N, CA, C and O atoms as CSV, one atom per row, in Angstrom:
chain,resi,resn,atom,element,x,y,z
A,1,UNK,N,N,71.864,63.012,111.620
A,1,UNK,CA,C,71.940,64.531,111.791
A,1,UNK,C,C,72.855,65.130,112.586
A,1,UNK,O,O,72.868,64.567,113.680
A,2,UNK,N,N,73.526,65.908,112.528
A,2,UNK,CA,C,74.805,66.195,113.871
A,2,UNK,C,C,74.008,67.399,114.444
A,2,UNK,O,O,73.215,68.091,113.804
A,3,UNK,N,N,74.381,67.554,115.890
A,3,UNK,CA,C,74.072,68.823,116.964
A,3,UNK,C,C,74.460,69.711,116.988
A,3,UNK,O,O,75.498,69.619,117.642
A,4,UNK,N,N,74.269,70.997,116.565
A,4,UNK,CA,C,74.630,72.091,117.037
A,4,UNK,C,C,74.811,72.700,118.024
A,4,UNK,O,O,75.598,73.646,118.022
A,5,UNK,N,N,74.281,72.409,118.894
A,5,UNK,CA,C,73.964,72.986,120.243
A,5,UNK,C,C,73.261,71.825,121.323
A,5,UNK,O,O,72.433,71.128,120.737
A,6,UNK,N,N,73.394,71.563,122.453
A,6,UNK,CA,C,72.646,70.572,123.584
A,6,UNK,C,C,71.329,70.775,123.905
A,6,UNK,O,O,70.695,70.043,124.666
A,7,UNK,N,N,70.644,72.307,123.029
A,7,UNK,CA,C,69.373,72.127,123.284
A,7,UNK,C,C,68.907,71.307,121.707
A,7,UNK,O,O,67.707,71.163,121.474
A,8,UNK,N,N,69.750,70.908,120.896
A,8,UNK,CA,C,69.276,70.166,119.703
A,8,UNK,C,C,68.725,68.602,119.808
A,8,UNK,O,O,67.897,67.865,119.274
A,9,UNK,N,N,70.196,68.578,121.328
A,9,UNK,CA,C,69.684,66.957,121.306
A,9,UNK,C,C,68.362,66.043,121.307
A,9,UNK,O,O,67.354,66.747,121.262
A,10,UNK,N,N,68.205,65.235,121.330
A,10,UNK,CA,C,66.889,64.852,121.848
A,10,UNK,C,C,66.522,64.552,123.274
A,10,UNK,O,O,67.220,64.096,124.179
A,11,UNK,N,N,65.336,64.894,123.261
A,11,UNK,CA,C,64.686,65.227,124.727
A,11,UNK,C,C,65.097,64.161,125.956
A,11,UNK,O,O,65.418,64.441,127.111
A,12,UNK,N,N,64.992,62.988,125.388
A,12,UNK,CA,C,65.347,62.247,126.385
A,12,UNK,C,C,66.579,62.246,126.695
A,12,UNK,O,O,66.820,61.682,127.762
A,13,UNK,N,N,67.602,62.750,126.052
A,13,UNK,CA,C,69.323,62.920,126.369
A,13,UNK,C,C,68.987,64.042,127.376
A,13,UNK,O,O,69.180,63.935,128.588
A,14,UNK,N,N,68.375,65.320,126.656
A,14,UNK,CA,C,68.589,66.883,127.784
A,14,UNK,C,C,67.629,66.647,129.179
A,14,UNK,O,O,67.577,67.483,130.081
A,15,UNK,N,N,67.119,65.766,129.184
A,15,UNK,CA,C,66.119,65.514,130.726
A,15,UNK,C,C,67.301,64.832,131.348
A,15,UNK,O,O,67.759,65.252,132.410
A,16,UNK,N,N,67.824,63.776,130.716
A,16,UNK,CA,C,68.572,62.696,131.970
A,16,UNK,C,C,69.968,63.240,132.032
A,16,UNK,O,O,70.688,62.938,132.984
A,17,UNK,N,N,70.352,63.953,131.161
A,17,UNK,CA,C,72.014,63.902,131.726
A,17,UNK,C,C,72.389,65.623,131.888
A,17,UNK,O,O,71.934,66.546,131.213
A,18,UNK,N,N,73.368,65.681,133.013
A,18,UNK,CA,C,73.629,67.307,133.159
A,18,UNK,C,C,74.625,67.397,132.257
A,18,UNK,O,O,75.251,66.508,131.680
A,19,UNK,N,N,74.733,69.070,132.177
A,19,UNK,CA,C,74.992,69.887,131.247
A,19,UNK,C,C,76.637,69.006,130.282
A,19,UNK,O,O,76.634,68.742,129.080
A,20,UNK,N,N,77.601,68.786,131.059
A,20,UNK,CA,C,78.755,68.395,130.782
A,20,UNK,C,C,78.538,67.084,129.835
A,20,UNK,O,O,78.920,66.837,128.691
A,21,UNK,N,N,77.756,66.335,130.795
A,21,UNK,CA,C,77.595,64.894,129.889
A,21,UNK,C,C,76.907,65.294,128.854
A,21,UNK,O,O,77.400,64.670,127.915
A,22,UNK,N,N,76.054,65.966,128.450
A,22,UNK,CA,C,75.481,66.613,127.323
A,22,UNK,C,C,76.385,66.725,126.376
A,22,UNK,O,O,76.217,66.120,125.318
A,23,UNK,N,N,77.532,67.537,126.592
A,23,UNK,CA,C,78.413,68.132,125.788
A,23,UNK,C,C,79.503,66.763,125.459
A,23,UNK,O,O,80.084,66.748,124.373
A,24,UNK,N,N,79.669,65.939,126.195
A,24,UNK,CA,C,80.247,64.634,125.795
A,24,UNK,C,C,79.274,64.006,124.798
A,24,UNK,O,O,79.577,63.829,123.618
A,25,UNK,N,N,77.965,63.642,125.383
A,25,UNK,CA,C,77.280,62.787,124.440
A,25,UNK,C,C,77.109,63.496,122.617
A,25,UNK,O,O,77.100,62.735,121.650
A,26,UNK,N,N,77.000,64.903,122.486
A,26,UNK,CA,C,76.898,65.565,121.234
A,26,UNK,C,C,78.576,65.624,120.647
A,26,UNK,O,O,78.773,65.261,119.488
A,27,UNK,N,N,79.421,65.962,121.260
A,27,UNK,CA,C,80.644,65.688,120.509
A,27,UNK,C,C,80.850,64.446,120.234
A,27,UNK,O,O,81.565,64.343,119.238
A,28,UNK,N,N,80.478,63.265,120.764
A,28,UNK,CA,C,80.847,61.952,120.212
A,28,UNK,C,C,79.999,61.746,119.430
A,28,UNK,O,O,80.349,61.090,118.449
A,29,UNK,N,N,78.381,62.244,119.508
A,29,UNK,CA,C,77.838,61.719,118.300
A,29,UNK,C,C,78.091,62.397,117.195
A,29,UNK,O,O,77.791,61.879,116.119
A,30,UNK,N,N,78.536,63.352,117.224
A,30,UNK,CA,C,78.931,64.701,115.779
A,30,UNK,C,C,80.590,63.594,115.347
A,30,UNK,O,O,80.821,63.362,114.160
A,31,UNK,N,N,81.155,63.272,115.995
A,31,UNK,CA,C,82.016,62.822,115.328
A,31,UNK,C,C,81.901,61.402,114.959
A,31,UNK,O,O,82.573,60.896,114.060
A,32,UNK,N,N,81.178,60.871,115.554
A,32,UNK,CA,C,80.438,59.340,114.968
A,32,UNK,C,C,80.237,59.426,113.808
A,32,UNK,O,O,80.926,58.828,112.982
A,33,UNK,N,N,78.941,60.426,113.414
A,33,UNK,CA,C,78.199,60.585,112.670
A,33,UNK,C,C,78.905,60.977,111.368
A,33,UNK,O,O,78.649,60.481,110.270
A,34,UNK,N,N,79.791,61.892,111.605
A,34,UNK,CA,C,80.907,61.755,110.446
A,34,UNK,C,C,81.730,60.687,110.046
A,34,UNK,O,O,81.948,60.374,108.876
A,35,UNK,N,N,82.275,60.023,111.254
A,35,UNK,CA,C,83.276,58.921,110.828
A,35,UNK,C,C,82.618,57.977,110.207
A,35,UNK,O,O,83.377,57.117,109.760
A,36,UNK,N,N,80.977,57.708,109.903
A,36,UNK,CA,C,80.347,56.630,109.582
A,36,UNK,C,C,79.409,56.956,108.432
A,36,UNK,O,O,78.377,56.365,108.114
A,37,UNK,N,N,80.067,58.180,107.789
A,37,UNK,CA,C,79.290,58.329,106.445
A,37,UNK,C,C,79.118,56.978,105.472
A,37,UNK,O,O,79.991,56.114,105.398
A,38,UNK,N,N,78.011,56.938,104.827
A,38,UNK,CA,C,77.867,55.645,104.109
A,38,UNK,C,C,77.416,54.465,104.689
A,38,UNK,O,O,77.382,53.446,104.000
A,39,UNK,N,N,77.050,54.449,105.896
A,39,UNK,CA,C,76.645,53.487,106.656
A,39,UNK,C,C,75.478,53.677,106.532
A,39,UNK,O,O,75.083,54.828,106.349
A,40,UNK,N,N,74.426,52.419,106.606
A,40,UNK,CA,C,73.055,52.627,106.843
A,40,UNK,C,C,72.485,52.692,107.906
A,40,UNK,O,O,71.279,52.895,108.051
A,41,UNK,N,N,73.502,52.484,108.986
A,41,UNK,CA,C,72.886,52.468,110.488
A,41,UNK,C,C,73.543,53.483,111.145
A,41,UNK,O,O,73.611,53.394,112.371
A,42,UNK,N,N,74.150,54.635,110.471
A,42,UNK,CA,C,74.911,55.602,110.721
A,42,UNK,C,C,74.137,56.435,111.950
A,42,UNK,O,O,74.940,57.115,112.589
A,43,UNK,N,N,72.800,56.529,112.408
A,43,UNK,CA,C,72.474,57.446,113.037
A,43,UNK,C,C,72.193,56.672,114.621
A,43,UNK,O,O,72.206,57.153,115.754
A,44,UNK,N,N,71.937,55.255,114.120
A,44,UNK,CA,C,72.056,54.226,115.334
A,44,UNK,C,C,73.108,53.977,116.052
A,44,UNK,O,O,73.140,53.908,117.280
A,45,UNK,N,N,74.142,53.813,115.180
A,45,UNK,CA,C,75.578,53.651,115.533
A,45,UNK,C,C,76.057,54.970,116.394
A,45,UNK,O,O,76.386,54.882,117.578
A,46,UNK,N,N,76.056,55.960,115.798
A,46,UNK,CA,C,76.461,57.376,116.232
A,46,UNK,C,C,75.894,57.275,117.838
A,46,UNK,O,O,76.752,57.399,118.713
A,47,UNK,N,N,74.292,57.024,118.313
A,47,UNK,CA,C,73.518,57.092,119.227
A,47,UNK,C,C,74.377,56.282,120.118
A,47,UNK,O,O,75.031,56.851,120.993
A,48,UNK,N,N,74.428,55.021,119.968
A,48,UNK,CA,C,75.451,54.315,120.726
A,48,UNK,C,C,76.585,54.721,121.154
A,48,UNK,O,O,76.831,54.625,122.356
A,49,UNK,N,N,77.567,55.291,120.217
A,49,UNK,CA,C,78.660,55.536,120.556
A,49,UNK,C,C,79.101,56.650,121.971
A,49,UNK,O,O,79.991,56.656,122.822
A,50,UNK,N,N,77.567,57.788,121.528
A,50,UNK,CA,C,77.757,58.946,122.427
A,50,UNK,C,C,77.233,57.963,123.673
A,50,UNK,O,O,77.897,57.933,124.709
A,51,UNK,N,N,76.221,57.292,123.560
A,51,UNK,CA,C,76.150,56.652,125.080
A,51,UNK,C,C,77.587,56.399,125.746
A,51,UNK,O,O,78.008,56.931,126.773
A,52,UNK,N,N,78.196,55.538,124.991
A,52,UNK,CA,C,79.232,54.796,125.506
A,52,UNK,C,C,80.341,55.880,125.807
A,52,UNK,O,O,81.079,55.663,126.768
A,53,UNK,N,N,80.508,56.956,125.109
A,53,UNK,CA,C,81.363,58.081,125.417
A,53,UNK,C,C,80.966,58.756,126.956
A,53,UNK,O,O,81.822,59.165,127.740
A,54,UNK,N,N,79.813,58.775,127.158
A,54,UNK,CA,C,79.216,59.385,128.695
A,54,UNK,C,C,79.116,58.586,129.338
A,54,UNK,O,O,79.020,59.035,130.480
A,55,UNK,N,N,79.045,56.926,129.321
A,55,UNK,CA,C,79.002,56.255,130.085
A,55,UNK,C,C,80.954,55.733,130.995
A,55,UNK,O,O,81.215,55.127,132.034
A,56,UNK,N,N,81.824,56.352,129.948
A,56,UNK,CA,C,82.955,56.546,130.209
A,56,UNK,C,C,83.115,57.523,131.431
A,56,UNK,O,O,83.808,56.987,132.296
A,57,UNK,N,N,82.758,58.603,131.728
A,57,UNK,CA,C,82.688,59.408,132.489
A,57,UNK,C,C,81.833,59.533,133.469
A,57,UNK,O,O,82.191,59.884,134.593
A,58,UNK,N,N,80.507,59.237,133.133
A,58,UNK,CA,C,79.355,59.377,134.080
A,58,UNK,C,C,78.643,58.034,134.195
A,58,UNK,O,O,78.282,57.435,133.182
A,59,UNK,N,N,78.416,57.508,135.554
A,59,UNK,CA,C,77.727,56.512,135.771
A,59,UNK,C,C,76.008,57.122,136.314
A,59,UNK,O,O,75.735,58.247,136.732
A,60,UNK,N,N,75.138,56.027,136.134
A,60,UNK,CA,C,73.826,56.401,136.631
A,60,UNK,C,C,73.442,55.485,137.835
A,60,UNK,O,O,73.306,54.267,137.721
A,61,UNK,N,N,73.260,56.267,139.147
A,61,UNK,CA,C,73.241,56.063,140.218
A,61,UNK,C,C,71.821,56.570,140.982
A,61,UNK,O,O,71.503,57.754,141.093
A,62,UNK,N,N,71.006,55.383,141.503
A,62,UNK,CA,C,69.744,56.009,141.995
A,62,UNK,C,C,69.039,56.437,141.070
A,62,UNK,O,O,68.084,57.135,141.413
A,63,UNK,N,N,69.212,56.224,139.837
A,63,UNK,CA,C,68.201,56.932,138.652
A,63,UNK,C,C,68.901,58.398,138.274
A,63,UNK,O,O,68.412,59.047,137.349
A,64,UNK,N,N,69.830,58.809,138.863
A,64,UNK,CA,C,70.879,60.056,138.422
A,64,UNK,C,C,72.203,59.647,137.646
A,64,UNK,O,O,72.781,58.566,137.769
A,65,UNK,N,N,72.652,60.896,136.673
A,65,UNK,CA,C,73.579,60.727,136.288
A,65,UNK,C,C,75.069,61.476,137.093
A,65,UNK,O,O,75.193,62.690,137.253
A,66,UNK,N,N,75.995,60.541,137.480
A,66,UNK,CA,C,77.157,61.452,138.251
A,66,UNK,C,C,78.166,60.861,137.671
A,66,UNK,O,O,78.346,59.724,137.234
A,67,UNK,N,N,79.148,62.339,137.773
A,67,UNK,CA,C,80.352,62.093,137.127
A,67,UNK,C,C,81.309,60.509,137.947
A,67,UNK,O,O,80.919,59.851,138.912
A,68,UNK,N,N,81.948,60.409,137.540
A,68,UNK,CA,C,82.809,58.813,137.722
A,68,UNK,C,C,84.127,59.638,138.587
A,68,UNK,O,O,84.578,60.645,138.040
A,69,UNK,N,N,84.597,59.296,139.637
A,69,UNK,CA,C,85.706,59.163,140.392
A,69,UNK,C,C,86.953,59.560,138.885
A,69,UNK,O,O,86.762,59.220,137.717
A,70,UNK,N,N,87.804,60.112,139.263
A,70,UNK,CA,C,89.012,60.334,138.029
A,70,UNK,C,C,89.930,59.061,138.716
A,70,UNK,O,O,90.243,58.771,139.870
A,71,UNK,N,N,90.174,58.494,137.436
A,71,UNK,CA,C,91.198,57.250,137.698
A,71,UNK,C,C,92.319,57.632,138.418
A,71,UNK,O,O,92.799,58.678,137.980
A,72,UNK,N,N,93.002,57.086,139.516
A,72,UNK,CA,C,93.928,57.642,140.277
A,72,UNK,C,C,94.171,58.854,141.241
A,72,UNK,O,O,95.130,59.330,141.849
A,73,UNK,N,N,93.072,59.076,141.111
A,73,UNK,CA,C,92.821,60.569,142.303
A,73,UNK,C,C,92.242,59.554,143.355
A,73,UNK,O,O,91.614,58.496,143.339
A,74,UNK,N,N,92.751,60.378,144.231
A,74,UNK,CA,C,92.471,59.853,146.102
A,74,UNK,C,C,92.421,61.192,147.041
A,74,UNK,O,O,92.440,62.343,146.605
A,75,UNK,N,N,92.366,60.871,148.195
A,75,UNK,CA,C,91.668,61.993,149.045
A,75,UNK,C,C,92.935,62.423,149.645
A,75,UNK,O,O,93.833,61.585,149.721
A,76,UNK,N,N,93.119,63.514,150.046
A,76,UNK,CA,C,94.340,63.714,150.572
A,76,UNK,C,C,94.143,63.954,151.933
A,76,UNK,O,O,95.107,64.172,152.667
């Protein structure tokens, strides 16, 4: 079941993630869901892929999801 908006995401995802991370989750889930048509574990796999996509950009630090530093960026 693809998600049209962030408001359609499961409540734990909505409560835990900042808005941009929810966007990443939703887009990754929808893409994975479409790519795994016919797979009996389609929804489970899509949720795992969506969480992996979020974790590439965000890290959970002291119970809060925060954006990771951009690779190669430095303070001037």
